N, C-alpha and C positions, 0 to 999 in steps of 0.2 A: 270401583265400586261410586255407586250414587247414594248417598247417606239421605235420607228425609228426614227433617231434623223442626220437631212441634213445640210447640208454645204457647197451651193451655190455655186461659184465661174464663172467669166467667160468664163474660157474654160474648165472646172474642178470642181469634185463633191464629196466631203466626205460623208463618211455614220457610220452607225455604230448602230446596233439594238445589243437595250442593254433590255437583264430581271428584272426592279426594282423587282423583290420580293427579288432580295439578288444583285444588282449590276451588273453583271455580262456579257459579249460585246460580246454579241454570234458568234456574226459577226460583221463584219467592213471591208470598203471597200473603190477605186476609181474607178473613171471615170474621164481618159485623154483625152485632145484634143476634145474634144467637138465640132463637128463644122468644125473639122479640119482631114488631110487626117491621118492614121495609130491611130485611136482613139483605145481606150479599156477598156477593166474594171477589178480594179484587188480585189481578196476577199482570205478574209483570216477569217476561222472558228477557233473560238476557240485558241489556241497554234499550233495550222499546219501552216505551207507551205501556201503562198501565191499564188492562181492560177488565171493567167494571162488569158480574154479570147480577144486576138479580136472584134473588134465588133463595125459597124460602125454606130455612133454617131455625126448621123446628128441635135441634138439640146435638150435641155436639159428634154423633155418628151424623148425624146430614152433613156435619159439618168436616168431617173424616171425608167423605163420600165426595161435596163439594171437590175439597181439595185434589181425589183420585182423578175426579171425570176433566179437570181443566188439565192435570199433568199430562194426561191421554188425549187430550181433544186435537183431532186433527187441524184446525186454527193458532192453537194459542198451549195448544201442548207440547211439552218437549221429551217424550219417552210416548215408544210405541205402542207397550203394556204393562202395568206392575212388578211384571217378572224384573223387569230393572230396577230395581228398588231393594238394594240390597238389604238396608236395616234402617231404621226408626231410630234417632234418639230423641225423649221425651224430658225439656225442663222441669225437676221437680223441686216446687221452692224448701221443704224444707225434708230435710231422712235424718233428723232427729242426733242419737247418738250410735246410730246402729250402721250406723252408714261413714265410712273415712275416705271412701270414692265411690266414682259410679259407680252400675250393679248394672248386669243383663237384668232383665224382668224376668222374674216368673212368681210364682202364690206367693213363696214367702217373701220379698220384696214389696210387692200389693200389701202385704198385710204389714207389714214394719210404715207404710204410708198410709194407710190409711191408720194406722192407731196415732199419728202425729197431726192429725187432723185438728186434734183439742187445744192444738198450741201454733195452727195453721189451718184457722178456720176458713179466710176469708179465699188463701191459693190453693194447699193440699187441694180440697174436693173440684175445682175443674181442670187440675194437673192428673188426677183418677180419671177423671168421666173422661178424656182426651186420651187418656191411656187406650182403658176399657174400651174407646170406638176404633181405636186404631185395630187392637187386638181380633175382634171383630169382620173387622173387612180385608187385614189382611193375618190371619191367621197363623200362618207358615215363617212369617215373615222376624227373623232377631229383636230383640227394640231393648234400648239401654235408657236407665234412668241416669241423670244430669241434676245431681243436686245444686242449689244456690250454698247452702251449708259444709258439705264435703272441705271445702279451702282451708276454709276456716274451722278445722277438728285438728291442727297443729297449734293452737292456741292453749300456753301453758294455762294449768291450774286458778292462779291468782290473778288471770287475765277472764273467765270466764264464771267463775264461781263467784256467783252472789251472797253477800254479808244478811243472811236472813239462817235462820234458824238449821241447820245443815239435811236435817232430815226431813225439807221444806225437795231439795235434793236428790236427793237418795227414792226418794217415793214419786216426786211427780216432773223431774229432770228437771226442772228450775233453772237457766241456767245461761251464760251467753251463745245463744249458738250463730249468731250475722247472716250476714244474706251478702248478694251478691256475691256470692264467689269466685262466677265463674266468668265476670266481667274484672273483676279485681285480676283475678288471675293469668288472663291474656292480658290484660293493660303491662302487665310487671315481668311476663316473659318477652312481651314488642319493644315496652321499654329495654333494659341489658341486650337485646339487639340493637337497638340505635345505639346505644351507650359502648356499644363494642368488646364490652365486658359481662364473666362468666353471671349468671342468676346469683347462684352462693356466696360471693364478693358484693352482694349491694343489697344499701339499706331504702326501701322507694314506699313512700307512703301516696297511696293511690284513691283518687278523689272522685268517688261514682257519683255525680250530683246532676240530678236529674228530678220530674216532680217526684219520684223515692231516691234518697242520697242515702249513701256510707262512705266513710270513707276508712282504711285500713294500712294499718303500719304490715308492709312486707320485709321480715329481712331474713337474709340466706333465703328468698324464694319461699318461705312460708307465712305465714298470716299468724302474727303476732298478739294480736289486739285487731279491734272494730268495732264501728261507733254502736250498728244497733244491735240487737242482746236478742233475748228472749223471744222476741218478735221484732218483725220490723219497724215497728212505731219508738224504739228510743233512738238515739243518738241527734243529729241536728237536726234542726226547725225543715219540712221539706215542704210541697205545694200542701196538701189537706194535712198532713201531724205532726201532730203539738214535738217531735223529739222527746229528749229529756226535761223532765217536769221532777217535782217532789212529790212523791206518793200518796203522799196526806191532801195532796191536793184532790187526788178522786174522789175520796172520800167528802171531801166537802160540797165538791160541788154533785154529787150524790145527794144528799142530805140538803142543799140549798136551791138546788133545783129540780126537787123531789124526783131525780134519773135513776134510771134503771142500770142493773147493769149493760143492758147491748145500749140504752141509753148515752150513757157516758163513755162506750167505747165509741159506737159512731163518732161522737162530737171529738173527741181527741181524736180521729184516725181519720177521719173523712171532711170533716168544721173548722179546722185548728188548723197552723203551717202559717204558711204565706198567704192564704185563702181567710186563713183568721184571723191574723192581725191586717191584713192590711184592708180587706171588706173589699177585694176588687176582683182575684181570680187565684186560682191555682198556679196559670198559666204563668213564671216568668216574666215573658215575650208582655203581657198583658202588665204586670204588674212595673216592670219599668218604663213601660211607656207611662204610668198614670204616677210614677216619682219625678220622670224630667217634668212635670206638667204640677207637679208643686205637690203634691196627694203626698201630707205628710203622712201617714199612717204605713200606705207602700212603701217610702222609704225608710220606714221602720221595719217592715219583714225584710227588706233587701238586708238590711244595715244588721240585722240577729240572724238570719242567713251567715251571712258572710263572715260572722266573729265566732259564729257557732262553728264555721269547717276551721277557718283561722287556730281557734283553741285544742281544736288534735289534734290539727298541725303540730302544733308547739307539746304536744301530751306526745305525739308521737317519736317526736325527734326527740324527747328526755327519755325515753321507753327506749329505743336502738342506742341511744348514747352518739346520736348523728342522725343524719342520713346524707345520700347522695342524688338525690330527685326524687322530684312532685310532679303526677303525672295528675292531667284532668282529664277527664271522662264522659261519656253519655250527652242526651240532650243539652244540658244548660253546661256542660263542662267542658263541651267539647265546642260550641258554636257563639256560647255570651261570652266575649273578650270583655263588658265591665265587670263581669261578678269576677271571670281570675282578677283582672287588675285590684281590685278593692282586697280581695285574701291575700294575693301577694304581695300588697301594698305594708311595709312597716313589718317585712319578716326577711331584714336585709344585714342586721345583725345574728341568724342561720347562715349569711349569704349567697339565700333564696331573692334574688336579682329578676326581674322581665322588663324585657326589650320593647317598646313602649307597638311599635311598629308592627313589630315580626306578630304583637298579642294580639294583632287585629284580625287574623287571617280566623276563618269560621269554620267546619268541619274538618281542620286538612291535619293531619301528623306533619307536624311541627315540633322541635325545639327553639321554644316563646325564652330564652332567655338573654339575659345581658350579657355583654362580654367578659363584663367582668367575675361576674357570679360562680359563686365557689359549688352552690349546689344546682344543678339540670333543671328548669322546669317544662317537660313536654307534653303537647298536648297530643292525645293517641284516641282515632274512634274503637269504641268498645267493637267487638265481634262476637257476642254470647251468642249465635247460630254455627258461629264456625269452629267454638272452640268444643262445642255442644259433637258438632261432629266428629274434629278430634279425637274427643274421649269416644267417641260411640267404636272412631276405627280402632284404637288405644288396647278398648276392652275384649273387642273380638277378634284382637289378633291373638 
């Protein structure tokens, strides 16, 4: 069975075609600058170099058509025709409370996803557009929505209910939802395999660290708490997002800076975090370089990020009454050994110690624990596309 995985953003669309008989990635690619000048599609077949094709992509329907054309192309394609695609898996950021697992997409599911637009205005609309584009091109192919939020549906009430008037939860479903669930679940399961123990016997803290970052407490295979909340803005400081702040800062800024609701949302989501503090970039690599060159604000931005991560790790050890493994994943977690070292430093009271030489490895699956560490520290590259494909296979079975 060949499954196409679609991850649609506002102006981009990532995809992978995976043969689930052996979980081989036949092709993967990116449609970028959708609806913008100089749009293109880039596709990689197996281990070959990527091929980039400039193509007018006016909308996501054009992008899906471009993906299909590339997959069946005589020169760069990997299938003869669309009938070889057995199903499509769609990453959907927000499923609200209506879904505690993935769902085969029908009109009822689509309506539920639309209902979440108010609480995920930046993410769910492009996800919906991607689904509708696929339905238009492949009307008879089964499609599955895999939600970022469903892994966290196991959180207890005391973890997800905010201390607002309870009526606010009942009326508007304001609560902690959590995100990056597909990634947290994937790396937690892989950690159990590497440790040679059943997942339901382990306490794991998974750190998905990238431009968007979240940390999750996984107890016996279930998410019991996570740093992101009602939206992906809560939690640790991120590339451009502020992370958790005093809510009164919002009203204070609106008054002092004469900001509208959209203005303050834009400030917190797109101009804050590592970018806002450093004044350099939202890219951690650029900020690392500036910090090493003596830029104090760049150093401060990294200090804040690492401090936030360390604080959540400590909190989750308390919540679970211990921890067996810390897992680093995603772009920063997999590749930035300096960040990993700074987060893990001074956690030896909990038995967390890393080996300096092992930690220098980038982008590979590795146990970076020191020999005398009581808690294992692992680097596990995430694979959300494979996790989505596995979910599609499970749902269709």
